[in-house]
C-alpha positions in Angstrom: 0.0 0.0 0.0 2.8 2.4 0.9 4.6 1.6 -2.3 1.5 2.4 -4.3 1.2 5.8 -2.6 4.8 6.6 -3.3 4.5 5.8 -6.9 1.4 8.0 -7.2 3.2 10.9 -5.5 6.2 10.6 -7.8 3.9 10.5 -10.8 2.2 13.7 -9.7 5.5 15.4 -9.1 6.8 14.4 -12.5 3.6 15.5 -14.2 3.8 18.9 -12.5 7.4 19.4 -13.7 6.6 18.5 -17.3 3.6 20.9 -17.3 5.8 23.7 -15.8 8.4 23.1 -18.5 5.8 23.3 -21.3 4.3 26.5 -19.9 7.8 28.1 -19.6 8.7 27.1 -23.1 5.4 28.5 -24.5 6.1 31.8 -22.8 9.6 32.0 -24.3 8.2 31.2 -27.7 5.6 33.9 -27.4 8.2 36.6 -26.8 7.6 39.5 -29.2 10.1 40.2 -31.9 12.1 43.4 -32.0 10.4 45.9 -34.2 12.1 46.9 -37.4 12.9 50.6 -37.9 10.9 52.8 -40.2 11.8 55.4 -42.8 10.9 59.0 -43.7 10.8 60.2 -47.4 9.8 63.4 -49.1 10.5 66.0 -51.8 11.4 69.6 -51.2 9.7 72.2 -53.4 11.5 75.5 -52.7 9.8 78.7 -53.8 7.8 76.8 -56.5 11.1 76.0 -58.3 11.3 72.4 -57.3 14.4 71.0 -55.5 17.5 72.9 -54.5 20.9 71.4 -54.6 22.7 71.2 -51.2 19.7 71.9 -48.9 20.6 70.6 -45.4 17.9 68.5 -43.7 18.3 67.4 -40.1 16.1 65.0 -38.1 15.5 65.6 -34.4 17.5 63.2 -32.3 20.2 62.6 -34.9 23.6 64.3 -35.1 24.2 63.6 -38.9 22.2 65.5 -41.6 21.6 64.8 -45.3 21.8 67.1 -48.3 19.3 67.2 -51.2 20.2 66.8 -54.8 18.6 69.2 -57.3 15.5 67.0 -57.5 14.8 67.8 -53.9 14.2 64.2 -52.9 15.4 62.8 -49.5 15.1 59.6 -47.4 16.0 59.0 -43.8 16.7 55.3 -43.2 16.5 53.2 -40.0 14.3 55.6 -38.0 13.0 54.2 -34.7 9.3 54.4 -34.2 8.2 57.7 -32.7 7.4 61.4 -33.4 10.0 63.7 -35.0 10.6 67.1 -36.5 12.6 67.9 -39.7 14.8 71.1 -39.9 15.6 72.5 -43.4 18.5 74.9 -43.8 20.3 76.7 -46.6 23.9 77.1 -45.6 23.6 77.6 -41.9 20.3 79.5 -42.1 17.2 77.6 -40.9 14.4 78.2 -43.4 11.7 75.7 -42.5 10.6 73.2 -39.8 8.1 70.3 -40.3 6.8 69.1 -36.9 4.7 66.1 -35.7 6.1 63.5 -38.1 5.0 60.1 -36.9 7.1 57.0 -37.8 5.8 53.5 -37.4 7.9 50.3 -37.2 8.8 48.7 -40.5 6.9 51.4 -42.5 7.9 54.4 -44.7 6.3 57.7 -43.7 5.8 59.4 -47.0 5.6 63.2 -46.6 5.1 63.9 -50.3 5.9 67.4 -51.5 7.1 69.9 -48.8 6.7 73.4 -50.2 8.1 76.5 -48.6 9.9 79.7 -49.4 11.9 82.4 -47.5 11.3 86.1 -48.0 14.4 86.5 -50.3 18.2 86.2 -50.4 20.2 88.2 -47.9 23.8 89.3 -47.6 26.3 88.4 -44.9 24.9 91.0 -42.6 21.4 89.5 -42.8 20.0 92.4 -44.9 17.4 91.4 -47.5 18.5 92.0 -51.1 16.4 93.2 -53.9 15.5 90.7 -56.6 15.4 92.3 -60.0 12.7 91.0 -62.3 12.4 91.5 -66.1 9.3 93.7 -65.6 11.4 96.3 -63.6 14.1 96.7 -66.2 14.1 97.9 -69.8 15.3 95.4 -72.4 19.1 95.4 -72.8 19.4 97.8 -69.8 23.0 98.5 -68.7 22.0 99.9 -65.3 24.0 97.9 -62.7 20.8 97.0 -60.7 19.3 95.5 -63.9 22.2 93.5 -65.3 21.8 89.8 -64.5 24.1 87.8 -66.8 23.5 84.4 -65.2 19.7 84.9 -64.7 19.8 83.8 -61.1 17.5 86.6 -59.9 20.2 88.7 -58.3 21.6 91.8 -60.0 25.3 92.0 -60.9 25.7 94.9 -58.5 24.9 92.5 -55.6 26.2 89.2 -57.1 29.8 88.1 -56.3 29.9 86.1 -59.6 27.2 87.2 -62.1 28.4 84.6 -64.6 27.5 81.6 -62.4 23.9 80.9 -61.7 24.8 78.8 -58.7 26.6 81.7 -57.0 24.6 84.5 -55.4 23.7 85.8 -52.0 21.4 83.3 -50.4 22.5 80.3 -52.5 23.2 77.0 -50.7 26.9 76.6 -49.9 28.3 73.4 -51.4 31.8 71.8 -51.3 33.3 73.0 -54.6 36.1 75.4 -53.7 34.1 78.6 -54.3 32.0 81.0 -52.2 28.5 80.0 -53.4 26.5 82.3 -51.1 28.7 85.4 -51.4 29.3 85.6 -47.6 33.1 85.9 -48.0 33.7 82.3 -46.9 34.6 79.3 -49.1 33.0 75.9 -48.3 31.9 76.8 -44.8 29.8 73.7 -44.4 30.9 72.3 -41.1 30.4 68.5 -40.6 28.6 66.6 -43.4 27.1 63.1 -43.4 28.9 60.3 -45.2 28.2 56.5 -45.1 28.9 55.2 -41.6 30.6 58.3 -40.4 31.1 62.1 -40.7 33.0 64.1 -43.4 34.4 67.6 -43.8 35.0 69.8 -46.8 38.7 70.5 -47.6 40.0 72.2 -50.8 36.7 71.7 -52.6 36.2 68.0 -51.8 34.6 66.0 -49.0 37.1 64.0 -46.9 36.4 61.5 -44.1 36.6 63.1 -40.7 35.6 60.2 -38.5 34.0 56.8 -38.7 31.3 55.3 -36.6 32.4 52.6 -34.1 33.1 49.3 -35.9 33.7 50.9 -39.3 36.8 52.2 -41.1 37.7 54.0 -44.3 40.2 51.5 -45.9 40.2 52.7 -49.5 40.6 56.5 -48.9 37.5 57.2 -51.1 35.1 59.6 -49.4 32.3 58.9 -51.9 31.6 55.5 -50.2 32.4 56.8 -46.7 33.6 54.3 -44.0 33.0 51.3 -46.2 34.5 48.5 -44.1 32.9 46.7 -41.2 36.1 45.9 -39.3 34.2 43.8 -36.8 33.5 41.1 -39.4 35.7 41.6 -42.4 38.4 38.9 -42.8 40.7 41.2 -44.8 40.4 44.1 -42.4 39.7 42.5 -39.0 39.9 45.1 -36.2 41.5 47.6 -38.5 42.5 48.2 -42.2 44.8 45.6 -43.6 44.6 43.1 -40.7 44.1 39.9 -42.7 42.9 36.8 -40.8 45.0 33.6 -41.4 43.4 30.9 -43.5 40.8 28.8 -41.8 40.1 31.7 -39.3 37.3 34.2 -39.5 36.8 37.6 -38.0 34.4 37.9 -35.1 34.0 41.1 -33.1 37.2 42.5 -34.6 39.3 39.4 -33.6 40.5 36.6 -35.9 
């Protein structure tokens, strides 16, 4: 009789352990997956002229910025779900802010066309400059305030290079070795975004300033930024040129 009771007790204990294990495993299996980041995309329409080359766009919470091409299109990748603001600048002058941009996990927030315009170009002292239009000037006029050889909307009398439509007061500064916005400074861009790092403009060209942790610039080509993942690359393990021996692989920067 006692033996039968013991067997029954052991069976109940064993059954309870099996049930607990199954419940625990089910809970682990039901753990939610980590949400994938989202994206933000849009197109700038500046003063009803479409895109503007070199407009700086910054996203709240991020140190690096992006710069638009002349089509005005932009995309922010790998954005954590949440609410953000976008800041638009020409040179170092803030010209527009878009608030309350909601991003959802694994989705692209498409902003469509973002249209805005500032009052007009200004000189280095912040004084607004007059924009001369054809209706204000007689045909073939030689009055300095009416001559506009490059047709950029700024008269020769106020333009530091009236033979280049990309150079005028209020124009976006780009890295090309010239003073695009006529403020007396060449390539005053500060830090610019590159792939996996930050760049800086020197002598009319972008060069790598620093790389994000775990990445390196091993080919000295700024157009592809910090292109090497030195934590997993067998030819550049832990640093440029550190090749892992045969039959070994690079893990966490160590062969």
